[in-house]
Biotite code that builds the C-alpha atoms (Angstrom):
import biotite.structure as struc

atoms = struc.array([
    struc.Atom([-3.701, 11.342, -16.363], chain_id="A", res_id=1, res_name="MET", atom_name="CA", element="C"),
    struc.Atom([-2.436, 8.738, -18.797], chain_id="A", res_id=2, res_name="LEU", atom_name="CA", element="C"),
    struc.Atom([-5.378, 7.306, -20.790], chain_id="A", res_id=3, res_name="PRO", atom_name="CA", element="C"),
    struc.Atom([-4.855, 3.659, -19.812], chain_id="A", res_id=4, res_name="GLU", atom_name="CA", element="C"),
    struc.Atom([-4.810, 4.529, -16.104], chain_id="A", res_id=5, res_name="TYR", atom_name="CA", element="C"),
    struc.Atom([-7.746, 6.924, -16.417], chain_id="A", res_id=6, res_name="LYS", atom_name="CA", element="C"),
    struc.Atom([-9.925, 4.268, -18.037], chain_id="A", res_id=7, res_name="LYS", atom_name="CA", element="C"),
    struc.Atom([-9.068, 1.646, -15.398], chain_id="A", res_id=8, res_name="GLU", atom_name="CA", element="C"),
    struc.Atom([-9.530, 4.079, -12.477], chain_id="A", res_id=9, res_name="ALA", atom_name="CA", element="C"),
    struc.Atom([-12.903, 5.261, -13.815], chain_id="A", res_id=10, res_name="ALA", atom_name="CA", element="C"),
    struc.Atom([-14.116, 1.676, -14.221], chain_id="A", res_id=11, res_name="LEU", atom_name="CA", element="C"),
    struc.Atom([-13.065, 0.688, -10.698], chain_id="A", res_id=12, res_name="ARG", atom_name="CA", element="C"),
    struc.Atom([-14.672, 3.820, -9.242], chain_id="A", res_id=13, res_name="LEU", atom_name="CA", element="C"),
    struc.Atom([-17.960, 2.921, -10.940], chain_id="A", res_id=14, res_name="LYS", atom_name="CA", element="C"),
    struc.Atom([-17.728, -0.584, -9.484], chain_id="A", res_id=15, res_name="VAL", atom_name="CA", element="C"),
    struc.Atom([-16.976, 0.811, -6.019], chain_id="A", res_id=16, res_name="ALA", atom_name="CA", element="C"),
    struc.Atom([-19.883, 3.282, -6.240], chain_id="A", res_id=17, res_name="ALA", atom_name="CA", element="C"),
    struc.Atom([-22.307, 0.523, -7.192], chain_id="A", res_id=18, res_name="GLY", atom_name="CA", element="C"),
    struc.Atom([-21.008, -1.743, -4.465], chain_id="A", res_id=19, res_name="HIS", atom_name="CA", element="C"),
    struc.Atom([-21.216, 1.059, -1.899], chain_id="A", res_id=20, res_name="LEU", atom_name="CA", element="C"),
    struc.Atom([-24.811, 1.731, -2.899], chain_id="A", res_id=21, res_name="GLU", atom_name="CA", element="C"),
    struc.Atom([-25.520, -1.941, -2.225], chain_id="A", res_id=22, res_name="GLY", atom_name="CA", element="C"),
    struc.Atom([-23.951, -1.614, 1.225], chain_id="A", res_id=23, res_name="VAL", atom_name="CA", element="C"),
    struc.Atom([-26.104, 1.444, 1.909], chain_id="A", res_id=24, res_name="ARG", atom_name="CA", element="C"),
    struc.Atom([-29.205, -0.587, 1.034], chain_id="A", res_id=25, res_name="ARG", atom_name="CA", element="C"),
    struc.Atom([-28.011, -3.358, 3.344], chain_id="A", res_id=26, res_name="MET", atom_name="CA", element="C"),
    struc.Atom([-27.797, -0.814, 6.188], chain_id="A", res_id=27, res_name="VAL", atom_name="CA", element="C"),
    struc.Atom([-31.326, 0.397, 5.402], chain_id="A", res_id=28, res_name="ASP", atom_name="CA", element="C"),
    struc.Atom([-32.506, -3.219, 5.510], chain_id="A", res_id=29, res_name="GLU", atom_name="CA", element="C"),
    struc.Atom([-30.761, -3.879, 8.852], chain_id="A", res_id=30, res_name="ASP", atom_name="CA", element="C"),
    struc.Atom([-28.594, -6.632, 7.437], chain_id="A", res_id=31, res_name="GLN", atom_name="CA", element="C"),
    struc.Atom([-26.262, -8.592, 9.706], chain_id="A", res_id=32, res_name="TYR", atom_name="CA", element="C"),
    struc.Atom([-23.319, -6.467, 10.899], chain_id="A", res_id=33, res_name="CYS", atom_name="CA", element="C"),
    struc.Atom([-20.617, -8.931, 9.861], chain_id="A", res_id=34, res_name="VAL", atom_name="CA", element="C"),
    struc.Atom([-22.066, -9.140, 6.349], chain_id="A", res_id=35, res_name="ASP", atom_name="CA", element="C"),
    struc.Atom([-21.985, -5.339, 6.178], chain_id="A", res_id=36, res_name="LEU", atom_name="CA", element="C"),
    struc.Atom([-18.389, -5.262, 7.372], chain_id="A", res_id=37, res_name="MET", atom_name="CA", element="C"),
    struc.Atom([-17.354, -7.837, 4.746], chain_id="A", res_id=38, res_name="LYS", atom_name="CA", element="C"),
    struc.Atom([-19.010, -5.871, 1.972], chain_id="A", res_id=39, res_name="GLN", atom_name="CA", element="C"),
    struc.Atom([-17.488, -2.629, 3.186], chain_id="A", res_id=40, res_name="LEU", atom_name="CA", element="C"),
    struc.Atom([-14.051, -4.279, 3.212], chain_id="A", res_id=41, res_name="SER", atom_name="CA", element="C"),
    struc.Atom([-14.624, -5.276, -0.404], chain_id="A", res_id=42, res_name="ALA", atom_name="CA", element="C"),
    struc.Atom([-15.442, -1.654, -1.295], chain_id="A", res_id=43, res_name="VAL", atom_name="CA", element="C"),
    struc.Atom([-12.312, -0.486, 0.518], chain_id="A", res_id=44, res_name="GLN", atom_name="CA", element="C"),
    struc.Atom([-10.273, -3.039, -1.422], chain_id="A", res_id=45, res_name="GLY", atom_name="CA", element="C"),
    struc.Atom([-11.620, -1.675, -4.685], chain_id="A", res_id=46, res_name="THR", atom_name="CA", element="C"),
    struc.Atom([-10.784, 1.885, -3.612], chain_id="A", res_id=47, res_name="LEU", atom_name="CA", element="C"),
    struc.Atom([-7.275, 0.797, -2.650], chain_id="A", res_id=48, res_name="GLN", atom_name="CA", element="C"),
    struc.Atom([-6.967, -0.595, -6.165], chain_id="A", res_id=49, res_name="GLY", atom_name="CA", element="C"),
    struc.Atom([-7.902, 2.835, -7.528], chain_id="A", res_id=50, res_name="VAL", atom_name="CA", element="C"),
    struc.Atom([-5.300, 4.374, -5.206], chain_id="A", res_id=51, res_name="GLN", atom_name="CA", element="C"),
    struc.Atom([-2.647, 2.039, -6.653], chain_id="A", res_id=52, res_name="ARG", atom_name="CA", element="C"),
    struc.Atom([-3.649, 3.004, -10.205], chain_id="A", res_id=53, res_name="ILE", atom_name="CA", element="C"),
    struc.Atom([-3.419, 6.701, -9.357], chain_id="A", res_id=54, res_name="LEU", atom_name="CA", element="C"),
    struc.Atom([-0.069, 6.168, -7.673], chain_id="A", res_id=55, res_name="LEU", atom_name="CA", element="C"),
    struc.Atom([1.297, 4.259, -10.656], chain_id="A", res_id=56, res_name="ARG", atom_name="CA", element="C"),
    struc.Atom([0.085, 7.028, -12.965], chain_id="A", res_id=57, res_name="ASN", atom_name="CA", element="C"),
    struc.Atom([1.714, 9.661, -10.770], chain_id="A", res_id=58, res_name="HIS", atom_name="CA", element="C"),
    struc.Atom([5.001, 7.760, -10.649], chain_id="A", res_id=59, res_name="LEU", atom_name="CA", element="C"),
    struc.Atom([4.947, 7.123, -14.399], chain_id="A", res_id=60, res_name="SER", atom_name="CA", element="C"),
    struc.Atom([4.235, 10.703, -15.344], chain_id="A", res_id=61, res_name="SER", atom_name="CA", element="C"),
    struc.Atom([4.625, 13.454, -12.754], chain_id="A", res_id=62, res_name="CYS", atom_name="CA", element="C"),
    struc.Atom([7.363, 11.923, -10.615], chain_id="A", res_id=63, res_name="VAL", atom_name="CA", element="C"),
    struc.Atom([9.526, 10.751, -13.487], chain_id="A", res_id=64, res_name="SER", atom_name="CA", element="C"),
    struc.Atom([9.252, 14.183, -15.155], chain_id="A", res_id=65, res_name="THR", atom_name="CA", element="C"),
    struc.Atom([10.078, 16.001, -11.912], chain_id="A", res_id=66, res_name="ALA", atom_name="CA", element="C"),
    struc.Atom([13.147, 13.821, -11.329], chain_id="A", res_id=67, res_name="ILE", atom_name="CA", element="C"),
    struc.Atom([14.363, 14.444, -14.877], chain_id="A", res_id=68, res_name="LYS", atom_name="CA", element="C"),
    struc.Atom([13.969, 18.193, -14.223], chain_id="A", res_id=69, res_name="ASN", atom_name="CA", element="C"),
    struc.Atom([15.922, 18.071, -10.966], chain_id="A", res_id=70, res_name="GLY", atom_name="CA", element="C"),
    struc.Atom([12.867, 18.438, -8.726], chain_id="A", res_id=71, res_name="MET", atom_name="CA", element="C"),
    struc.Atom([12.922, 14.895, -7.352], chain_id="A", res_id=72, res_name="GLY", atom_name="CA", element="C"),
    struc.Atom([13.114, 15.789, -3.671], chain_id="A", res_id=73, res_name="GLU", atom_name="CA", element="C"),
    struc.Atom([10.132, 18.172, -3.864], chain_id="A", res_id=74, res_name="ALA", atom_name="CA", element="C"),
    struc.Atom([7.920, 15.684, -5.709], chain_id="A", res_id=75, res_name="ILE", atom_name="CA", element="C"),
    struc.Atom([8.869, 12.915, -3.276], chain_id="A", res_id=76, res_name="ILE", atom_name="CA", element="C"),
    struc.Atom([7.935, 15.140, -0.323], chain_id="A", res_id=77, res_name="GLU", atom_name="CA", element="C"),
    struc.Atom([4.624, 15.967, -1.980], chain_id="A", res_id=78, res_name="GLU", atom_name="CA", element="C"),
    struc.Atom([3.886, 12.281, -2.534], chain_id="A", res_id=79, res_name="LEU", atom_name="CA", element="C"),
    struc.Atom([4.859, 11.324, 1.011], chain_id="A", res_id=80, res_name="MET", atom_name="CA", element="C"),
    struc.Atom([2.570, 14.058, 2.314], chain_id="A", res_id=81, res_name="SER", atom_name="CA", element="C"),
    struc.Atom([-0.288, 12.761, 0.179], chain_id="A", res_id=82, res_name="ALA", atom_name="CA", element="C"),
    struc.Atom([0.251, 9.226, 1.509], chain_id="A", res_id=83, res_name="LEU", atom_name="CA", element="C"),
    struc.Atom([0.579, 10.324, 5.151], chain_id="A", res_id=84, res_name="LYS", atom_name="CA", element="C"),
    struc.Atom([-2.758, 8.834, 6.185], chain_id="A", res_id=85, res_name="TYR", atom_name="CA", element="C"),
    struc.Atom([-2.681, 5.865, 3.814], chain_id="A", res_id=86, res_name="ASP", atom_name="CA", element="C"),
    struc.Atom([-0.990, 3.063, 5.716], chain_id="A", res_id=87, res_name="THR", atom_name="CA", element="C"),
    struc.Atom([-1.119, 0.485, 2.916], chain_id="A", res_id=88, res_name="SER", atom_name="CA", element="C"),
    struc.Atom([2.205, 1.472, 1.312], chain_id="A", res_id=89, res_name="PRO", atom_name="CA", element="C"),
    struc.Atom([4.068, 1.309, 4.593], chain_id="A", res_id=90, res_name="ILE", atom_name="CA", element="C"),
    struc.Atom([2.540, -1.503, 6.598], chain_id="A", res_id=91, res_name="ASP", atom_name="CA", element="C"),
    struc.Atom([3.123, -4.334, 4.164], chain_id="A", res_id=92, res_name="GLY", atom_name="CA", element="C"),
    struc.Atom([-0.536, -5.309, 3.746], chain_id="A", res_id=93, res_name="ARG", atom_name="CA", element="C"),
    struc.Atom([-1.065, -3.945, 0.268], chain_id="A", res_id=94, res_name="GLY", atom_name="CA", element="C"),
    struc.Atom([0.596, -4.584, -3.049], chain_id="A", res_id=95, res_name="ALA", atom_name="CA", element="C"),
    struc.Atom([1.586, -0.962, -3.136], chain_id="A", res_id=96, res_name="VAL", atom_name="CA", element="C"),
    struc.Atom([3.940, -1.507, -0.220], chain_id="A", res_id=97, res_name="GLY", atom_name="CA", element="C"),
    struc.Atom([5.701, -4.339, -1.954], chain_id="A", res_id=98, res_name="ALA", atom_name="CA", element="C"),
    struc.Atom([5.959, -2.393, -5.195], chain_id="A", res_id=99, res_name="ALA", atom_name="CA", element="C"),
    struc.Atom([7.206, 0.882, -3.682], chain_id="A", res_id=100, res_name="LEU", atom_name="CA", element="C"),
    struc.Atom([9.534, -0.062, -0.903], chain_id="A", res_id=101, res_name="LEU", atom_name="CA", element="C"),
    struc.Atom([13.031, -1.141, -1.821], chain_id="A", res_id=102, res_name="PRO", atom_name="CA", element="C"),
    struc.Atom([14.059, -4.631, -0.902], chain_id="A", res_id=103, res_name="ALA", atom_name="CA", element="C"),
    struc.Atom([15.456, -4.571, 2.621], chain_id="A", res_id=104, res_name="PRO", atom_name="CA", element="C"),
    struc.Atom([19.150, -5.084, 3.106], chain_id="A", res_id=105, res_name="ASP", atom_name="CA", element="C"),
    struc.Atom([18.356, -8.074, 5.266], chain_id="A", res_id=106, res_name="TRP", atom_name="CA", element="C"),
    struc.Atom([20.792, -10.794, 6.052], chain_id="A", res_id=107, res_name="ARG", atom_name="CA", element="C"),
    struc.Atom([20.520, -13.500, 8.680], chain_id="A", res_id=108, res_name="PRO", atom_name="CA", element="C"),
    struc.Atom([22.526, -12.930, 11.843], chain_id="A", res_id=109, res_name="ALA", atom_name="CA", element="C"),
    struc.Atom([24.985, -15.607, 10.730], chain_id="A", res_id=110, res_name="GLU", atom_name="CA", element="C"),
    struc.Atom([26.044, -13.417, 7.809], chain_id="A", res_id=111, res_name="ALA", atom_name="CA", element="C"),
    struc.Atom([27.576, -10.783, 10.084], chain_id="A", res_id=112, res_name="PHE", atom_name="CA", element="C"),
    struc.Atom([31.206, -11.373, 10.960], chain_id="A", res_id=113, res_name="VAL", atom_name="CA", element="C"),
    struc.Atom([31.569, -12.340, 14.591], chain_id="A", res_id=114, res_name="GLY", atom_name="CA", element="C"),
    struc.Atom([27.840, -12.682, 15.177], chain_id="A", res_id=115, res_name="ALA", atom_name="CA", element="C"),
    struc.Atom([26.889, -15.812, 17.054], chain_id="A", res_id=116, res_name="PRO", atom_name="CA", element="C"),
    struc.Atom([24.613, -18.099, 15.114], chain_id="A", res_id=117, res_name="SER", atom_name="CA", element="C"),
    struc.Atom([21.127, -18.821, 16.313], chain_id="A", res_id=118, res_name="ARG", atom_name="CA", element="C"),
    struc.Atom([21.103, -21.638, 18.774], chain_id="A", res_id=119, res_name="GLY", atom_name="CA", element="C"),
    struc.Atom([24.806, -21.323, 19.530], chain_id="A", res_id=120, res_name="SER", atom_name="CA", element="C"),
    struc.Atom([26.109, -21.624, 23.054], chain_id="A", res_id=121, res_name="ALA", atom_name="CA", element="C"),
    struc.Atom([26.667, -17.835, 23.161], chain_id="A", res_id=122, res_name="ASP", atom_name="CA", element="C"),
    struc.Atom([22.950, -17.214, 22.723], chain_id="A", res_id=123, res_name="ASN", atom_name="CA", element="C"),
    struc.Atom([22.055, -19.670, 25.436], chain_id="A", res_id=124, res_name="ASP", atom_name="CA", element="C"),
    struc.Atom([24.347, -18.247, 28.144], chain_id="A", res_id=125, res_name="ARG", atom_name="CA", element="C"),
    struc.Atom([22.865, -16.087, 30.844], chain_id="A", res_id=126, res_name="GLN", atom_name="CA", element="C"),
    struc.Atom([24.737, -12.970, 31.957], chain_id="A", res_id=127, res_name="ALA", atom_name="CA", element="C"),
    struc.Atom([26.243, -13.519, 35.393], chain_id="A", res_id=128, res_name="THR", atom_name="CA", element="C"),
])
């Protein structure tokens, strides 16, 4: 692991562990459920931050090396397999998704030749 990523990941993991211990104490003390859920969401957010650091490290080191050595497809498959149960990169909620996914080739309907524009008479007609 690259030193700068290792240091940041280790720090965030310590923060998450301390926070999680606090949540465990809250459970022992029968704290209000919603407060527990909020704190647990905060821990999950910290862990997702660690996941992003690890992903960036992997892309910066292992993936780039594998691509240079002609093993790009294999390393991509391995990464996709590792992320199979992590929905943050694919559902648009996390920063990882925005950073990893290519910009969509999106154009408004008006940009397509022959496509009726929104609100045009063609869109308003009912099939008879």
